[in-house]
MARKOL-30364 format. One record per atom (N, C-alpha, C, O): x, y, z. Coordinates in steps of 0.05 Angstrom, whole numbers, padded with zeros to 5 digits, always signed. Layout:
XYZ ...
//
This chain:
-01820-02815-00883 -01803-02794-00872 -01798-02768-00886 -01790-02762-00909 -01808-02746-00853 -01792-02720-00872 -01770-02717-00867 -01763-02733-00850 -01752-02701-00875 -01721-02702-00876 -01725-02664-00888 -01733-02654-00909 -01710-02650-00851 -01714-02624-00859 -01688-02614-00850 -01680-02617-00827 -01676-02602-00869 -01640-02588-00873 -01652-02567-00877 -01675-02564-00885 -01625-02540-00868 -01628-02516-00869 -01599-02506-00853 -01580-02521-00848 -01602-02480-00847 -01574-02472-00836 -01586-02459-00814 -01610-02454-00816 -01571-02451-00787 -01570-02449-00764 -01595-02422-00764 -01590-02401-00776 -01626-02428-00746 -01641-02396-00749 -01663-02397-00763 -01682-02381-00762 -01659-02428-00782 -01678-02421-00793 -01705-02425-00797 -01719-02426-00817 -01712-02429-00763 -01734-02444-00755 -01752-02478-00757 -01773-02488-00749 -01726-02485-00773 -01720-02520-00757 -01739-02540-00738 -01752-02561-00741 -01734-02521-00721 -01740-02541-00685 -01773-02537-00695 -01790-02550-00706 -01771-02519-00688 -01810-02501-00681 -01822-02514-00706 -01843-02526-00702 -01810-02514-00737 -01825-02516-00748 -01829-02555-00756 -01848-02569-00763 -01805-02560-00751 -01803-02591-00753 -01829-02603-00730 -01848-02618-00735 -01821-02591-00704 -01842-02601-00682 -01867-02598-00691 -01877-02619-00683 -01888-02581-00707 -01910-02571-00716 -01918-02586-00739 -01942-02587-00746 -01898-02597-00752 -01901-02613-00777 -01904-02646-00769 -01918-02663-00780 -01889-02650-00750 -01892-02676-00736 -01926-02674-00718 -01933-02697-00713 -01940-02658-00711 -01946-02661-00690 -01980-02666-00727 -01997-02681-00738 -01973-02649-00728 -01991-02648-00768 -01999-02669-00757 -02015-02673-00739 -01975-02692-00781 -01980-02707-00781 -01986-02747-00773 -01994-02768-00783 -01971-02726-00739 -01983-02760-00732 -01957-02764-00723 -01956-02776-00701 -01927-02756-00735 -01906-02777-00733 -01890-02762-00710 -01897-02742-00698 -01862-02778-00707 -01844-02780-00681 -01823-02759-00686 -01807-02767-00703 -01819-02738-00678 -01799-02720-00680 -01767-02719-00671 -01760-02713-00648 -01752-02725-00690 -01727-02746-00670 -01704-02703-00683 -01697-02699-00707 -01701-02690-00669 -01680-02674-00665 -01649-02678-00671 -01634-02685-00653 -01638-02672-00700 -01619-02692-00678 -01596-02658-00683 -01573-02660-00688 -01606-02636-00680 -01587-02616-00684 -01583-02616-00647 -01560-02610-00641 -01592-02619-00635 -01596-02620-00608 -01579-02652-00602 -01570-02659-00579 -01577-02662-00618 -01553-02688-00619 -01513-02678-00610 -01497-02686-00593 -01512-02658-00634 -01499-02645-00646 -01481-02636-00615 -01460-02643-00605 -01512-02608-00605 -01499-02587-00583 -01492-02608-00553 -01476-02600-00536 -01503-02627-00552 -01500-02649-00524 -01475-02653-00527 -01461-02648-00507 -01463-02662-00549 -01435-02681-00556 -01421-02651-00549 -01402-02654-00533 -01426-02619-00558 -01416-02600-00545 -01415-02600-00513 -01392-02596-00503 -01435-02604-00497 -01446-02604-00479 -01425-02624-00458 -01415-02616-00437 -01422-02656-00471 -01403-02672-00458 -01373-02652-00469 -01366-02630-00460 -01367-02660-00481 -01341-02644-00483 -01335-02616-00464 -01313-02609-00455 -01353-02605-00461 -01343-02576-00445 -01345-02580-00422 -01334-02566-00405 -01370-02613-00414 -01362-02611-00384 -01336-02635-00371 -01329-02638-00348 -01327-02649-00396 -01307-02659-00394 -01279-02643-00393 -01259-02650-00380 -01282-02616-00411 -01260-02599-00398 -01249-02609-00424 -01225-02611-00422 -01257-02615-00446 -01249-02614-00477 -01254-02593-00496 -01276-02589-00507 -01231-02576-00500 -01231-02563-00522 -01249-02555-00544 -01238-02535-00553 -01262-02558-00552 -01281-02555-00581 -01261-02559-00596 -01268-02574-00615 -01238-02554-00598 -01222-02550-00627 -01203-02582-00620 -01183-02588-00633 -01212-02596-00604 -01190-02616-00594 -01203-02642-00606 -01213-02659-00591 -01201-02647-00643 -01218-02675-00650 -01203-02685-00630 -01210-02675-00609 -01195-02692-00628 -01188-02721-00610 -01196-02723-00584 -01193-02746-00576 -01204-02709-00567 -01200-02708-00548 -01241-02707-00543 -01256-02715-00526 -01243-02692-00569 -01278-02689-00570 -01288-02719-00570 -01304-02730-00555 -01272-02729-00595 -01284-02761-00614 -01288-02782-00586 -01306-02798-00580 -01263-02774-00570 -01258-02799-00546 -01288-02793-00532 -01309-02807-00532 -01285-02774-00524 -01301-02772-00496 -01333-02772-00513 -01350-02771-00496 -01340-02772-00528 -01363-02771-00546 -01377-02795-00551 -01399-02802-00545 -01354-02808-00568 -01353-02840-00564 -01358-02860-00546 -01373-02879-00545 -01338-02847-00528 -01342-02867-00499 -01370-02862-00486 -01383-02881-00478 -01384-02823-00484 -01410-02826-00473 -01431-02839-00491 -01450-02848-00478 -01431-02842-00513 -01453-02859-00536 -01453-02893-00522 -01472-02907-00513 -01428-02897-00524 -01429-02924-00524 -01435-02935-00480 -01448-02953-00469 -01419-02916-00474 -01440-02917-00438 -01470-02915-00434 -01485-02922-00416 -01475-02904-00458 -01502-02899-00461 -01514-02866-00447 -01537-02858-00447 -01495-02854-00437 -01490-02820-00417 -01497-02806-00444 -01494-02783-00438 -01502-02807-00464 -01510-02782-00485 -01520-02807-00501 -01505-02824-00511 -01557-02806-00502 -01567-02821-00515 -01588-02804-00530 -01581-02782-00539 -01615-02816-00535 -01636-02805-00557 -01649-02819-00532 -01638-02836-00518 -01676-02808-00528 -01703-02824-00513 -01727-02823-00534 -01730-02805-00551 -01742-02844-00531 -01772-02827-00542 -01789-02811-00519 -01793-02824-00498 -01795-02794-00520 -01816-02768-00499 -01832-02777-00503 -01835-02796-00517 -01852-02761-00487 -01888-02760-00487 -01888-02748-00522 -01869-02738-00534 -01919-02751-00534 -01932-02730-00546 -01909-02737-00566 -01895-02717-00569 -01898-02760-00581 -01892-02763-00601 -01872-02750-00605 -01864-02747-00628 -01854-02736-00576 -01823-02727-00581 -01799-02744-00573 -01801-02763-00558 -01772-02736-00586 -01753-02746-00570 -01738-02733-00570 -01732-02716-00587 -01720-02742-00538 -01695-02723-00517 -01674-02739-00528 -01673-02761-00539 -01654-02718-00519 -01628-02716-00514 -01629-02719-00482 -01639-02704-00465 -01615-02744-00483 -01600-02748-00446 -01574-02745-00448 -01563-02758-00466 -01560-02728-00430 -01540-02733-00415 -01537-02735-00388 -01548-02722-00371 -01519-02759-00386 -01508-02759-00355 -01538-02761-00329 -01544-02754-00306 -01547-02774-00349 -01589-02777-00336 -01606-02758-00334 -01627-02758-00322 -01591-02732-00355 -01616-02707-00345 -01627-02705-00371 -01621-02723-00386 -01642-02688-00378 -01652-02670-00403 -01642-02641-00402 -01657-02623-00394 -01618-02634-00410 -01613-02609-00410 -01611-02588-00440 -01593-02583-00456 -01644-02581-00434 -01647-02572-00456 -01647-02544-00455 -01643-02533-00477 -01652-02525-00430 -01643-02501-00440 -01608-02498-00438 -01597-02480-00450 -01594-02515-00426 -01558-02516-00424 -01544-02516-00459 -01526-02504-00471 -01568-02539-00466 -01567-02530-00497 -01567-02501-00518 -01551-02493-00535 -01586-02493-00511 -01585-02473-00528 -01580-02447-00523 -01594-02430-00534 -01562-02442-00509 -01544-02421-00512 -01528-02417-00547 -01529-02429-00568 -01515-02395-00538 -01492-02389-00564 -01474-02405-00559 -01471-02417-00580 -01463-02412-00546 -01445-02420-00544 -01445-02458-00544 -01426-02474-00540 -01467-02463-00548 -01464-02487-00547 -01485-02498-00579 -01494-02519-00588 -01486-02467-00589 -01500-02473-00612 -01465-02468-00634 -01464-02475-00658 -01442-02457-00620 -01426-02459-00640 -01409-02482-00634 -01394-02493-00649 -01413-02487-00603 -01391-02521-00605 -01412-02542-00625 -01408-02565-00631 -01425-02532-00628 -01444-02557-00647 -01436-02557-00670 -01432-02578-00680 -01432-02541-00680 -01417-02534-00706 -01384-02547-00712 -01378-02561-00731 -01361-02533-00685 -01339-02544-00683 -01343-02574-00690 -01338-02585-00711 -01356-02586-00666 -01356-02618-00662 -01366-02629-00688 -01354-02642-00705 -01392-02621-00687 -01407-02635-00725 -01379-02638-00739 -01376-02663-00737 -01367-02633-00746 -01345-02623-00765 -01316-02644-00754 -01292-02639-00756 -01330-02667-00743 -01303-02682-00730 -01312-02714-00745 -01336-02715-00748 -01301-02732-00751 -01311-02751-00768 -01329-02777-00746 -01348-02792-00748 -01308-02772-00724 -01323-02802-00712 -01344-02790-00686 -01358-02804-00671 -01342-02763-00688 -01366-02753-00679 -01396-02768-00694 -01414-02784-00688 -01387-02751-00719 -01415-02761-00735 -01427-02790-00732 -01450-02798-00727 -01393-02808-00739 -01397-02836-00738 -01412-02846-00707 -01428-02865-00708 -01408-02834-00686 -01417-02840-00660 -01446-02848-00666 -01457-02870-00664 -01459-02818-00676 -01483-02796-00674 -01494-02820-00690 -01502-02838-00675 -01496-02827-00718 -01505-02834-00741 -01529-02851-00739 -01552-02846-00747 -01517-02879-00723 -01533-02894-00720 -01562-02890-00695 -01583-02903-00695 -01555-02874-00683 -01565-02862-00660 -01591-02854-00679 -01614-02860-00675 -01581-02837-00703 -01600-02822-00720 -01620-02855-00731 -01640-02864-00720 -01609-02863-00749 -01616-02878-00762 -01632-02905-00745 -01645-02921-00759 -01630-02908-00725 -01654-02926-00704 -01670-02918-00704 -01688-02934-00710 -01680-02887-00697 -01699-02874-00686 -01711-02860-00725 -01735-02856-00726 -01701-02857-00742 -01717-02856-00767 -01729-02875-00777 -01753-02873-00782 -01709-02903-00785 -01713-02933-00791 -01746-02949-00801 -01755-02966-00816 -01757-02925-00775 -01781-02944-00785 -01806-02927-00799 -01829-02934-00804 -01795-02905-00804 -01810-02879-00810 -01834-02869-00800 -01830-02864-00776 -01850-02865-00805 -01874-02848-00788 -01857-02821-00771 -01870-02812-00752 -01831-02808-00778 -01819-02791-00771 -01812-02766-00788 -01814-02764-00813 -01802-02747-00771 -01793-02724-00782 -01762-02711-00766 -01762-02707-00741 -01744-02707-00778 -01723-02705-00770 -01704-02676-00786 -01702-02668-00809 -01694-02668-00758 -01685-02643-00776 -01656-02644-00758 -01648-02654-00737 -01645-02622-00784 -01605-02629-00777 -01596-02609-00798 -01611-02591-00806 -01571-02613-00808 -01559-02603-00831 -01558-02624-00857 -01566-02620-00879 -01544-02650-00846 -01544-02682-00870 -01566-02692-00859 -01557-02706-00841 -01593-02694-00858 -01610-02707-00855 -01606-02720-00887 -01590-02737-00894 -01627-02703-00904 -01632-02707-00931 -01608-02716-00941 -01610-02736-00955 -01585-02706-00937 -01556-02715-00956 -01536-02742-00945 -01521-02756-00959 -01540-02745-00921 -01533-02763-00908 -01543-02785-00894 -01536-02808-00899 -01559-02779-00875 -01569-02789-00856 -01595-02820-00866 -01595-02844-00860 -01612-02803-00883 -01631-02813-00889 -01637-02803-00922 -01658-02792-00931 -01618-02809-00935 -01600-02791-00968 -01627-02815-00985 -01621-02822-01008 -01659-02828-00968 -01682-02839-00993 -01704-02829-00977 -01726-02838-00980 -01699-02809-00960 -01733-02801-00953 -01748-02779-00970 -01740-02758-00981 -01776-02796-00969 -01786-02790-00982 -01798-02762-00985 -01814-02759-01004 -01792-02742-00969 -01785-02719-00963 -01765-02706-00957 -01753-02707-00935 -01756-02686-00989 -01725-02671-00970 -01747-02640-00972 -01761-02634-00992 -01745-02624-00944 -01746-02597-00946 -01718-02586-00942 -01703-02597-00926 -01708-02562-00959 -01686-02554-00949 -01702-02522-00932 -01723-02513-00941 -01692-02514-00914 -01714-02482-00899 -01697-02471-00895 -01678-02484-00886 -01692-02439-00901 -01683-02429-00897 -01685-02409-00893 -01709-02407-00887 -01671-02379-00890 -01670-02356-00892 -01650-02346-00895 -01628-02357-00901 -01656-02316-00891 -01634-02294-00897 -01614-02289-00871 -01622-02286-00848 -01587-02288-00877 -01579-02281-00843 -01582-02278-00835 -01582-02288-00812 -01596-02241-00854 -01606-02215-00829 -01621-02221-00816 -01619-02215-00792 -01644-02237-00824 -01675-02253-00812 -01662-02268-00790 -01664-02261-00766 -01648-02290-00798 -01637-02306-00773 -01622-02300-00749 -01619-02315-00730 -01614-02278-00752 -01606-02258-00739 -01622-02241-00720 -01614-02236-00698 -01641-02234-00728 -01665-02219-00715 -01676-02240-00696 -01674-02235-00672 -01690-02266-00706 -01693-02275-00698 -01684-02279-00667 -01690-02266-00647 -01665-02303-00671 -01641-02303-00649 -01639-02285-00635 -01645-02292-00612 -01632-02259-00637 -01637-02236-00614 -01667-02234-00598 -01668-02232-00573 -01691-02233-00616 -01705-02238-00602 -01718-02259-00579 -01733-02252-00560 -01709-02286-00585 -01707-02301-00578 -01691-02293-00540 -01705-02291-00520 -01667-02291-00543 -01643-02294-00539 -01659-02263-00507 -01656-02263-00482 -01672-02242-00525 -01685-02216-00506 -01696-02243-00486 -01686-02251-00465 -01723-02256-00503 -01742-02258-00492 -01735-02278-00460 -01747-02277-00438 -01717-02290-00465 -01705-02302-00443 -01682-02282-00429 -01664-02289-00414 -01688-02259-00435 -01682-02240-00406 -01637-02234-00421 -01617-02220-00416 -01644-02253-00439 -01613-02245-00453 -01605-02224-00467 -01613-02219-00490 -01588-02209-00452 -01568-02194-00480 -01563-02189-00497 -01539-02195-00502 -01577-02177-00519 -01558-02193-00548 -01563-02170-00573 -01582-02159-00584 -01529-02169-00577 -01533-02146-00595 -01542-02155-00621 -01548-02179-00620 -01545-02144-00643 -01553-02153-00673 -01529-02156-00685 -01527-02176-00699 -01504-02136-00685 -01496-02139-00703 -01480-02159-00691 -01476-02176-00709 -01468-02167-00670 -01454-02188-00655 -01463-02225-00664 -01449-02245-00668 -01498-02221-00663 -01509-02240-00668 -01502-02243-00703 -01490-02263-00710 -01508-02229-00716 -01507-02231-00745 -01477-02238-00746 -01480-02255-00763 -01453-02238-00741 -01441-02253-00740 -01427-02272-00730 -01403-02276-00733 -01445-02285-00716 -01445-02308-00705 -01461-02323-00733 -01447-02336-00749 -01485-02322-00737 -01491-02333-00754 -01484-02340-00784 -01494-02357-00798 -01463-02322-00790 -01456-02317-00806 -01424-02340-00807 -01422-02358-00824 -01404-02334-00785 -01386-02350-00774 -01402-02382-00785 -01399-02393-00806 -01420-02390-00763 -01432-02410-00765 -01450-02424-00797 -01458-02447-00800 -01450-02413-00808 -01459-02413-00841 -01437-02418-00852 -01440-02436-00869 -01407-02407-00848 -01382-02417-00858 -01377-02441-00851 -01379-02460-00866 -01370-02442-00821 -01368-02474-00815 -01384-02491-00822 -01372-02512-00829 -01417-02493-00824 -01424-02515-00828 -01422-02524-00859 -01424-02547-00866 -01416-02503-00875 -01418-02502-00906 -01387-02513-00917 -01379-02519-00940 -01378-02511-00898 -01349-02516-00901 -01331-02541-00888 -01321-02558-00902 -01330-02540-00871 -01328-02570-00856 -01326-02597-00889 -01339-02600-00910 -01302-02608-00875 -01299-02635-00889 -01324-02651-00897 -01333-02651-00919 -01333-02663-00878 -01342-02689-00872 -01381-02669-00859 -01393-02655-00843 -01384-02685-00886 -01422-02674-00885 -01423-02650-00887 -01438-02640-00871 -01408-02628-00908 -01432-02604-00911 -01445-02606-00905 -01453-02629-00902 -01463-02586-00897 -01479-02567-00891 -01488-02563-00937 -01477-02546-00951 -01507-02582-00946 -01516-02589-00974 -01544-02585-00970 -01556-02594-00950 -01559-02569-00994 -01580-02577-01008 -01585-02604-01020 -01580-02600-01044 -01590-02623-01017 -01601-02650-01038 -01611-02642-01051 -01627-02624-01045 -01606-02651-01081 -01617-02639-01104 -01633-02652-01114 -01637-02651-01139 -01652-02673-01091 -01687-02669-01097 -01704-02659-01077 -01728-02662-01076 -01685-02644-01053 -01707-02626-01035 -01719-02608-01045 -01713-02599-01067 -01739-02598-01031 -01751-02579-01044 -01745-02560-01020 -01745-02566-00996 -01739-02534-01031 -01727-02505-01017 -01753-02489-01019 -01767-02480-01037 -01753-02488-00981 -01767-02462-00970 -01764-02446-00955 -01766-02450-00931 -01759-02419-00967 -01759-02394-00952 -01761-02382-00932 -01760-02357-00935 -01764-02390-00904 -01778-02382-00886 -01783-02344-00884 -01802-02333-00873 -01756-02327-00899 -01758-02296-00882 -01779-02290-00881 -01787-02281-00860 -01795-02291-00899 -01821-02263-00898 -01842-02280-00900 -01860-02275-00915 -01841-02309-00881 -01862-02320-00878 -01868-02328-00854 -01848-02332-00840 -01899-02334-00841 -01893-02340-00816 -01899-02373-00813 -01912-02389-00827 -01884-02374-00787 -01879-02400-00778 -01908-02427-00797 -01905-02445-00813 -01926-02418-00787 -01955-02437-00791 -01952-02437-00828 -01952-02460-00838 -01950-02414-00846 -01947-02419-00860 -01928-02439-00878 -01934-02452-00898 -01905-02439-00864 -01883-02464-00872 -01889-02484-00865 -01880-02499-00883 -01904-02503-00841 -01911-02515-00834 -01934-02524-00836 -01942-02543-00824 -01954-02503-00863 -01972-02512-00880 -01954-02517-00899 -01935-02529-00891 -01954-02513-00916 -01931-02521-00942 -01918-02541-00930 -01934-02559-00936 -01902-02551-00918 -01889-02570-00913 -01914-02608-00906 -01910-02632-00914 -01936-02595-00890 -01955-02622-00897 -01966-02621-00917 -01971-02644-00925 -01971-02606-00929 -01984-02604-00965 -01968-02633-00979 -01974-02654-00990 -01937-02615-00969 -01920-02630-00993 -01912-02657-00986 -01898-02672-01001 -01924-02667-00951 -01911-02695-00943 -01942-02705-00954 -01941-02725-00968 -01964-02697-00950 -01990-02713-00960 -01991-02720-00986 -02003-02739-00995 -01971-02697-01003 -01969-02707-01035 -01950-02724-01041 -01945-02727-01065 -01926-02744-01008 -01916-02760-01017 -01934-02786-01013 -01928-02809-01017 -01960-02773-01003 -01966-02810-00987 -01978-02808-00953 -01992-02824-00942 -01965-02776-00939 -01966-02779-00915 -02002-02773-00920 -02013-02762-00939 -02015-02787-00896 -02035-02790-00885 -02044-02772-00856 -02066-02776-00845 
//
């Protein structure tokens, strides 16, 4: 089991996908689960800071199966919301900030915990998020804390948005990155922390391929084939 934690914009999703492919493992994108919770709340007309409201609609969606993880193709999992794969809707700045907000609510985290553990319990998986190595799977064989400077993460995010034709201001994006970092690190429930036995990888000056190669080498050194 490979657990990759770290702040928003550090490249976890891209790296985790490629690491899983290289190892022949299943990828579980837990970050998309929290973005999906924010989307569920938004579509239900519930404010992101309404703890009781968000917890209620998320718990109801999980119980009803209208918010769930599914096995996809090529060793991937996908988040399904009301029968659809809302991949593009989940990657907006609003859903990024919303995910950080709703992830602070105990009821939301509790509702998603079983879903994450169900996919990871058999091993042969790569999971990425904020608390995989500290809360969800504290006994993972390899824990990686993937990070990068706030400035570099803001630069990358601007590039992603502009590539999609979305106007992005660097100063605004940097402020959003710093706000997200503060929210993730200061929440009472499962805050973003580097596990004591995690290997820190700073991707600020690294190509994604180099980051992937480093993590794959670590996994194989721990017994992955």
